[in-house]
N, C-alpha and C positions, 0 to 999 in steps of 0.2 A: 504494500500500500504506500502510495506517495504521501509524503509529509508536507502539509500546507503551512505549518507553523512558521518556517523561515520566510514565507512570503507575506506574513501579516505584520512584520515589524522591520523597521520603525514605522510608526503611524502618526498621522496628523489629527487623529480623532480628539475632540475637545476633552479637556480634563473635567471630571465630575467627582462628587463626593457622596458619601453615604448619608441616608436619613436614619432615624431610629428603626430598629429591626422589628418586622412584623411576621415574617415567614421563614421557617426553617425547612429547607428542601434537602432531603437525604437520599443519596444514591446507594442502594443496598448491594449493588454489584452489577456486573456486565453480562451475566448469563441471561439468555433469552431463548425462546422457542422459535424466533424469527431472525432473519438477517436482512433488514430492509436497506434499500439502496441509499436512502436519504439519512440514515441513522448517524447522528453526530457523535454517538457514544461508541460506535463500532461494536455494538452488542451482538450476541449470537449464541448458538448452542455449544460452541467450542470455547466460550469464555467461562472461566471458573473463578474470577475474582469475586469475593463474597465477604461482607462485613462480619467481623468476629463478634462473639457474645460480649466481649469486653468493650468493644466500640459501641455496640447496641446499648449497653449499660451507660456508657458515657453520654450518648444521645439523650437517653431518658433523664439522666441527671441534669443535663443542660436545660431540658424542658421544665424541670422543677425549679431551677435557679432563675429562669427568665420567663416572665409572662408574655406569651406571643398570641397571635390570632390563628395562624395556619401552620399545619404540619403536612408537608408535601412529600409523598413517598414515591420514588422513581427507581429506575434500573437502566438497562435490562428490563426483564419482566420481574418487577419487585415481588410479585406473588409467589415466585419460586423460592424466595429466601425463607429458610425455616423460622425466622423470627418475625416475618411480615405480619402475621395476625396478632402477635403480642404487641407489636409497635402500634398497630391500629387501635387495639383495645386501650392501650395506655394513653395514646393521644386523645381518644374520645373521653376517657376517664378524667383527663385534665381539662376538658371543656373546649378543646381545640377543633377547628374545622380540619378534618383529615381528608387529603386528596390522594387518590390512587391513580397513578399514570398507567393506564391499562391498555394493552394492545388488542383487547376483545377476544382474540383467538385463544387466550389462556383459559377462558371459561370453558373451552371444549377439551382441554388437556386432561389426560388421565390423572386422577388424584385431586383434581380441582372441581369435582362435581358439585360440591357445596359452597364454592367460592362466592357465587352470586348471592346466596342466602346470607352468608356471613357479612358481605359488604352492605347489604340492605339492613340487616339487624343493627349494624354499627353506624348506620346513616352516613356512610362514606360517600364523599363527593367523587364521582368517577369522571376522569378526563380521558377519553378514549380516542386512540388514533384511528382515523377513518379518512385517508387522504383523498378519496374521491367517492362519488356515488355510482360510478361506472365500473363494472367488473374488470374490464380490460386494463384500465388505468391502475387499479389497485393491485392486480396481479403483476403488472410490469414493475411496480415499485416495491412490492412486498413479498411476491412469490405465489406460486400456483396453489390454489385452494384457499387462500387467505380471505378472499372476498366472501365466499359462502360461510366460512367459519365466523367471520365478523358479523354478518347478518344474523346468523344463529345466536351469537352472543348478545346482539342488540335486542333481539326478540325475547330472549331470556330475561334481560334486564327490564324490559318493558313489562313483562308479566309480573315481575317483582315490584313494580311501581315506579321504576326509574324513568324519568322523563315525563311522568304523568303529572299534570297540574294538581297541586294541593297535596301531593304525596310527601313532600319534603325530601325526596330522593333526587339529587341533581345528577344529570347525565349530560356532559358536554362532549362534543366531537371535535377532533382536531384535523385541520386540512394542512397539508404541505404540498407545494407545487411539484409537478412531475419533473421539472428540469430547472435550468438556471434562469428563472423568471421570478418576479415579485408576485405574492398572492393577489388575487383580485379583491375588490372591496368586500369586507367581511359581511356586511348586512345583506348585500345582494346575493352573495354566494350562499348565505344561510337560507335564504328563501328558496334557492334552487335545490339545496339539500332537502329541505322540508317537503318540497313538492315531489322530488324523485324518490326519496326513501319512504315517504308517507304513502304515495299512490301505488308504488310497486310492491312494497313490503309491509306497509302498515306500521312503520317505525316512527316513534316519537323521541324527541330529545329536547333539552333546554336551550343550549346555545351552540353555535359553531365558532370555534377559535381558529383563526388563520395564523400560521407561523411561517416565517421566512426560513428557508434552508440556509444553514450556515456553511461557509466555505472551509470547513474543517473536517478532520477524520475521513469517514468513508465518502461523504459527498465532496469534500475538498479534493480527495484523491481522484474521484471520477472526473471532476472539472479539469484537473491537470492532465489526466490521461487522454481527454478528448480535446484539449487545447482551448478550453473555455474559461479557465480560471481568471485570467486578466480581464476579460470582457464582463464576467459576472461581478467581479469586484468593482469595476467601473460603473456597472449598473447600480449597485448598492450606493456607491458614493454620489453618483449623480442624482439619486432620489433622496438623499439625506434631507431631513427636515428637523431643524433645531428644536421645534416645539415638542418633539418626542423625548428629548433629554430628561425632562422632569419626571416622566412616567416610566422610564425603563426599570425593569424588575430588579436590577442589581442595587437600586437605591435602598430598598428595605427588605431584601432577601439575602440569605447566605446559603451556599450549596456545600454539602458535606460529602466527601467521597467515601468509598467503601472502607478506607483505612482510617477515616475520622478526621482527615485534614480539611481545612475550611477555605472556600473560594467565594469570590464575589458572585458567581453565577455558574450554571451548569456548563456553559461553553468554555469559560476559563478553566473549569475543572478538566475538561477534555484536552485543553492546551497546556495543562500543568502550570497554571499561573496562580498559585495560591495567594491568599491574603497573608501578608508577612508583617512581622514586627521585629525591628532590629535585625533585619535580614534573615529571620527565622520563620519558617512556616508555622501556622497556628493549628493546634489540634482542638477538636470540640470539647475535649475533657478539661482544657485549661482556658477556654475562651470566656472572657467577660464581655458579654454582648452590650452592656451598658456603656462601654467605651467606644463602640464602633461608629456612632454618629459623628460625621465630619471626616472620617477617614477617606483617603483617596482610593478610588476604584481603579484597578488595573485594566487598561484598555488596549486595543489593537485594531487593525483594519476590519476584523470580523465584527466589531461593534457597530459598524455601519449597517449590518443586517438587522439590528434591532431598531434602528432609527430611520430606515428607508421607507418612503411612502407613508402608509397608514401606521407604520410601526409594528413591532412584533415582540411578544414576550410569552412566557409560559401561560399567561392569561389571554392570549390572542392579540388583536390589534390594539394599539394605544390611542388612536384618534378615531 
């Protein structure tokens, strides 16, 4: 795989600083049942990095020390981690909104037959990858059979109440472009999703989140191998909108990797750009979140992906 990191520095991206912390995002490891072309984590079935019980304990201790709003659990397929359900329960017990970054097909995996019931019982907010409502596009990006498994997963979640008005069970879908383009306007695309998935499959959901593909890891390597990297980066920079700066997710979120080290965002994590103090990377077990406000955020050319056009974050468009 070609490494895009050397192409992202130095950068002229504007300097930005952190706000008070609201969200803890934790990556439990890179093992996944899929190997998607756009995956910035480079996750897959042959990845075995996994958060240790000691680091899980450090994460929970951090939640006890610092009152937050959201506990965002990701991977890989985070549900494959043996401590996933414990972390969900502990987050909910502390009164946090718990988000599961779910690829939908995991609901069809052997050993996960009760996963949907568990997520509903815990009132987990599901953010599910569904990069298109057309089978051929999903299969091209995520692999053969993924579309059918995703539709089956969505139908299961709907039967449990997810995406149903008044149920309190939130189901958001995530769109990623097929190639080196910016996402279309989020509101218009959401309408297209509702019409296509509703009419063809009877599927309901709460929101569609559009996320720009980052020129890093697997997608960055694909851009380089096809000679499109420079053009894509130019597209992101030409579409830069300074009004997006105030709302980028790194302002009030930290991302924790499977080893427990702390990053400004999930993308910096994949580029190994940790939050540092006195040139030393910080571990979640020793982090005092009350001191983070005002700290400088580490940036590079990839940050134009979050600030191009309508903007992009783990919560979808910014504008």
